[in-house]
C-alpha positions in Angstrom: 13.4 -42.4 -9.5 15.9 -39.1 -9.8 16.2 -37.6 -6.3 17.3 -34.0 -5.9 20.1 -34.2 -3.2 20.9 -31.3 -0.5 23.4 -31.0 2.0 21.8 -29.7 5.3 22.6 -29.8 9.2 20.0 -31.5 11.4 20.6 -32.0 15.1 24.2 -31.2 14.9 25.1 -33.6 12.0 25.1 -33.3 8.4 23.2 -35.5 5.9 21.6 -35.7 2.5 18.2 -35.1 2.0 16.2 -36.2 -0.9 13.4 -34.2 -2.1 11.1 -37.2 -2.3 10.8 -39.2 0.8 9.6 -42.8 1.5 6.8 -41.8 3.7 5.1 -38.7 1.6 1.7 -39.3 0.1 1.3 -38.2 -3.8 -0.3 -34.8 -4.4 -0.2 -31.5 -3.4 1.3 -32.3 0.0 4.4 -34.2 -1.7 4.7 -30.8 -3.9 4.9 -28.5 -1.2 7.4 -30.5 0.5 9.6 -30.8 -2.4 9.2 -26.9 -2.6 10.6 -26.2 0.9 13.2 -29.1 0.7 14.6 -27.7 -2.4 14.8 -24.5 -1.0 16.8 -25.9 1.7 14.0 -24.3 4.4 13.1 -28.0 5.5 14.6 -31.2 5.6 14.0 -34.8 6.2 15.7 -37.6 8.4 18.7 -39.7 7.9 16.3 -42.9 7.1 14.8 -40.9 4.1 11.7 -40.1 5.8 10.0 -36.7 6.3 7.5 -37.6 9.2 5.1 -34.8 8.3 2.8 -36.0 10.8 5.0 -35.5 13.8 4.4 -32.6 15.9 6.4 -29.3 15.3 8.6 -28.0 18.0 9.9 -24.8 18.9 13.5 -26.1 17.8 12.4 -27.3 14.4 10.6 -23.9 13.8 13.5 -21.8 14.7 15.9 -24.1 12.5 13.2 -23.5 9.5 13.1 -20.1 10.1 16.9 -19.6 10.4 17.2 -21.0 6.7 14.6 -18.8 5.5 16.3 -15.8 6.9 19.8 -16.9 6.0 18.8 -16.8 2.4 17.8 -13.2 2.7 21.0 -12.3 4.2 19.7 -11.7 8.0 22.9 -12.1 10.3 22.2 -14.0 13.6 21.5 -12.1 17.0 23.1 -13.3 20.0 21.2 -16.2 21.9 20.3 -15.1 25.5 18.7 -18.7 26.5 20.4 -20.8 29.2 19.1 -23.8 27.6 20.7 -23.0 24.3 24.4 -23.0 24.9 27.5 -22.3 22.7 27.6 -25.4 20.3 23.9 -26.0 20.4 23.3 -27.1 16.9 20.1 -24.6 16.6 22.1 -21.5 18.0 22.8 -19.9 14.5 19.2 -20.3 13.0 17.7 -19.4 16.3 19.8 -16.2 16.3 18.5 -15.1 12.9 14.8 -15.8 14.0 15.6 -13.5 17.0 17.1 -10.9 15.1 13.6 -10.3 13.4 11.9 -10.8 16.5 10.1 -13.9 15.0 10.6 -16.0 18.5 11.0 -15.3 22.2 11.8 -17.1 25.2 10.0 -17.8 28.5 9.9 -15.7 31.5 12.4 -17.7 33.3 15.1 -17.0 30.6 14.8 -20.5 28.6 14.0 -21.3 25.2 12.3 -24.8 25.8 13.0 -25.9 22.2 11.2 -29.1 22.9 8.0 -28.0 23.4 5.2 -28.5 20.9 3.8 -25.5 19.2 0.0 -24.9 18.8 -1.6 -23.3 15.5 -2.1 -20.2 17.2 1.6 -19.9 17.9 2.4 -20.5 14.2 0.2 -18.3 13.2 1.6 -15.5 15.3 5.2 -16.3 13.9 4.2 -16.6 10.1 2.2 -13.3 10.6 5.3 -11.5 12.0 7.4 -13.0 8.9 4.9 -12.0 6.4 4.8 -8.5 7.8 8.3 -8.1 8.0 8.7 -9.1 4.1 5.6 -6.7 3.2 3.3 -9.5 2.0 -0.3 -8.5 3.2 -3.5 -10.6 3.2 -6.6 -11.1 5.7 -9.7 -13.2 5.9 -12.8 -13.3 8.3 -12.3 -14.5 11.7 -13.0 -18.0 12.1 -16.1 -18.9 14.1 -14.3 -20.3 16.8 -11.8 -17.7 17.7 -13.0 -14.6 19.4 -12.3 -11.2 18.3 -10.3 -10.1 21.2 -8.2 -13.4 21.3 -4.3 -12.6 21.2 -3.7 -14.5 18.1 -6.8 -13.2 16.0 -5.2 -10.9 13.9 -2.3 -13.1 13.0 -5.0 -16.0 12.1 -6.9 -13.7 9.9 -3.3 -12.8 7.9 -1.8 -16.1 7.5 -5.4 -17.5 6.5 -6.0 -14.9 4.0 -2.3 -15.5 2.5 -3.0 -19.3 2.3 -0.3 -20.1 4.8 -2.3 -21.9 7.1 -6.0 -23.4 6.5 -9.0 -23.6 8.3 -10.6 -27.2 9.3 -13.3 -28.5 7.2 -15.9 -27.1 9.5 -14.6 -23.6 9.1 -12.9 -23.5 12.6 -9.2 -22.9 13.1 -8.4 -24.7 16.4 -6.0 -22.3 17.9 -4.9 -24.7 20.6 -4.3 -27.8 18.5 -0.5 -28.9 17.8 0.9 -27.9 14.5 2.8 -30.8 12.3 5.7 -30.6 9.9 3.3 -31.0 7.2 1.4 -27.9 8.1 4.8 -25.8 8.2 6.0 -27.2 5.1 2.6 -25.9 3.5 3.1 -22.6 5.0 6.6 -21.9 4.0 5.8 -23.4 0.5 2.9 -20.8 0.1 5.4 -18.1 1.6 7.8 -18.8 -1.1 4.9 -18.5 -3.9 4.3 -14.8 -2.3 8.0 -14.0 -2.4 8.5 -15.0 -5.9 5.6 -12.9 -6.9 6.8 -10.0 -5.3 8.1 -7.4 -7.9 
């Protein structure tokens, strides 16, 4: 099988990431992963796997957002978090995400990049990104999300744009963890929206 090879930086070292991975199921999911990997927005691991079922953490989200924004020419903002010191592998992409106010730290001044993201948190970030890019969409509120929930407007936006899906029972599952496949789907859909913009 012919692979498209991309050079990218992950966890501080450079690796070549194939556009198809040994652990990807065939079908739409593999196509979505290929779109974002070939765009340089996400990447796999040195052993040739994508590990899409793994929970997504704040470092990984910052890295992906930073790559998206780098393509758009966004300059990084200074990173103020004590736990992301000079030389940290995520510092530059995180700085780009901070420049667009897509991510923030904790009240104690830390970033806590190893924390797993929830679906509500990812929805909030993706909705902010879509707004900055001028991409509009909305959907009815899922039955399990109260109207006053802090993430309700973001969920309506990202579901309406096809960046995130509801569960088979029509729920959103705001507190459920997000995995790498779900971020790949969101970024692939975002790329499609961007390509359609005049």
